[in-house]
C-alpha positions in Angstrom: 13.8 41.1 -3.2 12.2 38.2 -5.1 12.3 40.2 -8.3 16.0 40.5 -8.2 16.4 36.7 -8.2 14.8 36.3 -11.7 17.4 34.8 -13.9 19.9 34.6 -11.1 22.1 31.5 -11.4 23.8 31.8 -8.0 23.8 28.7 -5.7 21.6 29.3 -2.7 22.1 25.8 -1.2 23.9 27.3 1.9 20.8 29.3 2.9 19.2 28.2 6.2 15.6 29.3 6.9 15.9 29.8 10.6 12.3 30.8 11.0 11.1 27.3 10.0 14.1 25.2 10.7 13.9 23.4 7.3 16.7 21.3 6.1 16.8 19.1 2.9 17.7 16.1 5.0 14.9 16.6 7.5 11.6 14.8 6.7 9.2 16.6 8.9 9.2 19.9 10.8 6.7 20.4 13.6 5.7 23.8 15.0 2.8 23.4 17.4 -0.1 21.9 15.4 1.6 22.6 12.1 3.6 19.9 10.3 5.6 20.5 7.2 7.8 18.4 5.0 8.0 15.0 3.3 6.7 11.7 4.7 3.4 13.1 5.9 2.3 9.5 5.6 4.3 8.8 8.8 1.4 10.5 10.6 -1.7 10.0 8.4 -1.2 6.5 7.2 -0.1 5.3 10.6 -3.2 6.8 12.1 -5.5 5.3 9.5 -3.9 1.9 9.8 -4.5 2.0 13.6 -8.0 3.3 13.4 -10.4 1.5 15.7 -13.8 3.2 15.2 -13.9 5.6 12.2 -12.1 7.1 9.3 -13.5 10.1 7.4 -11.5 11.4 4.5 -11.8 14.1 1.8 -9.1 13.8 -0.9 -9.6 14.6 -4.6 -7.0 11.9 -5.5 -6.6 8.6 -3.7 -3.9 6.1 -4.7 -5.0 2.5 -5.3 -2.9 1.1 -2.4 -4.5 3.6 0.0 -8.0 2.9 -1.4 -7.3 -0.8 -0.6 -6.2 0.2 2.9 -9.6 1.9 3.4 -11.4 -1.2 2.2 -9.3 -3.3 4.7 -10.4 -1.0 7.5 -14.0 -1.4 6.5 -13.6 -5.1 6.6 -12.2 -4.8 10.1 -15.4 -3.1 11.2 -14.2 0.5 11.1 -16.8 3.0 9.7 -15.2 4.6 6.7 -16.6 7.6 4.8 -14.8 9.0 1.8 -15.3 12.1 -0.5 -13.3 12.1 -3.6 -13.3 13.3 -7.2 -14.5 11.8 -10.5 -11.2 12.6 -12.2 -9.9 10.1 -14.7 -6.5 9.9 -13.0 -8.1 9.2 -9.5 -7.6 5.6 -8.8 -9.8 5.9 -5.7 -12.9 6.1 -7.8 -13.3 2.4 -7.7 -14.2 2.6 -4.0 -17.8 3.6 -5.0 -18.4 0.2 -6.6 -16.0 -2.0 -4.7 -18.7 -3.7 -2.7 -20.1 -5.1 -6.0 -16.8 -6.3 -7.3 -14.7 -7.2 -4.3 -12.7 -10.4 -4.8 -14.4 -10.8 -8.1 -11.4 -12.5 -9.8 -11.0 -15.0 -6.9 -14.7 -15.9 -7.1 -14.5 -16.2 -10.9 -11.5 -18.5 -10.8 -13.2 -20.8 -8.2 -16.3 -21.0 -10.4 -14.3 -21.6 -13.5 -12.5 -24.5 -11.8 -15.9 -26.1 -11.1 -17.1 -25.6 -14.7 -13.8 -27.0 -16.1 -14.1 -30.2 -14.0 -17.8 -30.6 -14.9 -16.8 -30.4 -18.6 -14.1 -33.0 -18.0 -16.5 -35.3 -16.2 -19.0 -35.0 -19.1 -16.2 -35.7 -21.6 -15.0 -38.7 -19.6 -18.5 -40.2 -19.5 -19.0 -39.6 -23.2 -15.7 -41.1 -24.1 -16.4 -44.2 -22.0 -19.8 -44.7 -23.6 -18.4 -44.2 -27.0 -15.5 -46.6 -26.5 -17.8 -49.3 -25.1 -20.3 -48.9 -27.9 -17.7 -49.1 -30.6 -16.1 -52.3 -29.1 -19.5 -53.8 -28.6 -20.4 -53.2 -32.3 -17.1 -54.6 -33.4 -17.6 -57.7 -31.2 -21.1 -58.3 -32.8 -19.7 -57.8 -36.3 -16.8 -60.3 -35.5 -19.3 -62.9 -34.3 -21.6 -62.4 -37.3 -18.6 -62.6 -39.6 -17.4 -65.9 -37.9 -20.7 -67.5 -38.9 -20.6 -66.3 -42.5 -16.9 -67.0 -43.0 -16.4 -70.3 -41.1 -12.9 -70.7 -42.3 -11.9 -67.6 -40.3 -14.2 -68.5 -37.4 -11.4 -69.3 -34.9 -9.7 -65.9 -35.6 -12.9 -64.0 -35.5 -13.9 -65.6 -32.2 -10.5 -64.7 -30.7 -11.0 -61.1 -32.1 -14.5 -61.0 -30.5 -13.1 -62.1 -27.2 -10.3 -59.5 -27.3 -12.9 -56.8 -28.2 -15.0 -57.9 -25.3 -12.0 -57.7 -22.9 -11.2 -54.3 -24.4 -14.8 -53.2 -23.8 -14.6 -54.3 -20.2 -11.2 -52.4 -19.9 -12.8 -49.3 -21.3 -15.6 -49.6 -18.7 -13.5 -49.9 -15.6 -10.8 -47.4 -16.8 -13.6 -45.0 -17.7 -15.3 -45.5 -14.3 -11.9 -44.9 -12.5 -11.3 -41.7 -14.5 -14.8 -40.5 -13.8 -14.4 -41.2 -10.1 -11.1 -39.3 -9.9 -12.6 -36.3 -11.7 -15.7 -36.5 -9.5 -13.6 -36.3 -6.4 -11.8 -33.3 -7.7 -15.1 -31.8 -8.7 -16.5 -32.3 -5.2 -13.5 -30.5 -3.8 -13.8 -27.7 -6.3 -17.5 -27.3 -5.6 -16.8 -27.2 -1.8 -14.1 -24.6 -2.4 -16.4 -22.5 -4.6 -19.1 -22.6 -2.0 -16.6 -21.6 0.8 -15.1 -18.8 -1.4 -18.6 -17.5 -2.4 -19.8 -17.4 1.2 -16.6 -15.6 2.3 -16.8 -13.1 -0.6 -20.5 -12.4 0.1 -19.7 -11.8 3.8 -16.9 -9.4 2.9 -19.1 -7.5 0.5 -21.8 -7.1 3.1 -19.2 -5.8 5.5 -18.0 -3.3 2.9 -21.6 -2.2 2.2 -22.2 -1.7 5.9 -19.1 0.1 6.8 -17.8 1.9 3.7 -19.7 5.0 2.3 -18.2 6.8 -0.7 -19.3 10.0 -2.5 -17.8 10.8 -5.9 -18.0 14.5 -6.7 -19.1 14.8 -10.4 -16.3 16.5 -12.4 -18.8 18.2 -14.7 -20.4 20.0 -11.7 -17.7 20.8 -9.2 -14.2 19.9 -8.2 -13.9 19.3 -4.5 -10.3 20.0 -3.7 -10.5 19.9 0.1 -8.2 17.6 2.0 -9.5 16.6 5.4 -8.6 13.6 7.5 -10.5 12.4 10.6 -9.4 9.3 12.4 -11.1 8.3 15.6 -10.5 11.3 17.9 -8.0 13.2 15.8 -8.3 15.4 12.7 -6.1 17.1 10.2 -6.4 19.5 7.3 -3.7 20.4 4.8 -2.3 20.0 1.4 -1.6 16.3 0.9 -3.7 14.0 -1.2 -4.0 10.4 -0.1 -1.5 9.2 -2.7 2.0 8.0 -2.6 3.4 11.3 -3.7 1.3 13.2 -1.2 2.2 10.9 1.6 5.9 10.3 0.9 7.4 12.4 -1.9 6.0 16.0 -1.9 6.7 18.7 0.6 3.2 19.1 2.3 1.6 21.0 5.1 -0.6 19.3 7.6 -2.4 21.0 10.5 -4.0 19.1 13.4 -7.4 20.7 14.2 -10.2 20.2 16.7 -11.9 16.9 15.8 -15.4 18.2 16.6 -15.0 21.2 14.3 -13.6 18.9 11.6 -16.5 16.5 11.9 -19.0 19.4 11.4 -17.1 20.6 8.4 -17.0 17.0 6.9 -20.7 16.6 7.5 -21.3 19.9 5.6 -19.0 18.7 2.8 -20.8 15.3 2.7 -24.2 16.9 2.4 -23.0 19.4 -0.2 -21.6 16.6 -2.4 -24.8 14.7 -2.0 -26.7 17.7 -3.4 -24.2 18.1 -6.3 -25.0 14.5 -7.3 -28.8 15.1 -7.5 
């Protein structure tokens, strides 16, 4: 009896559960449509990765890596529908707004590269104008001084000539620097345009193929775990998280896909109502 085992310190590691056939070294046990054990992800994740048409999932917790996998499927053209929770520790919540922020950092870096080069181009032009203006003023002052101080006229003319040469140097050096920066800027602008077009196209794909409903935690906690992938469906205990897919001992049952789709539709509509 279970009550007799309370406080018992005996080692039961030699017990074999013949009815189920479970062993600590065996990852999965299959009995008809029922699957039990660790590494449930060998079935579910493999199915999701290979989805060609649709993925419909209800899981209160979704790990970030698995959420990203669902986004990848949406980008491939697979229709993805997800019901998940608004729990603070649910990394999958970001799926609801991913279409607005997808590849945001990449786009931001490309834009920042353009702005940085524009700043450098403006600074280079300003420096060139400033250097030329200063040497021109110094040249004029040297010429004026040569007239007033005739005894130093020779040296002042040499100085004026040197300053003129320096001014010419500043001009051509500045022009060369501006040209180099301009070429880099053109490349950066072309890259930004390409990245932006790519990002916008990906965001449109996500908007078109990925639908997510977040069950508000202050109204209800949807604890159902349901997985539909193309023509197959499963219900069970695992969340779409690393622990649920690979570490915990979970139970998974394959069910009729049509029945599962009806249940998912009912769940979807119910969560929609909860959000009103």
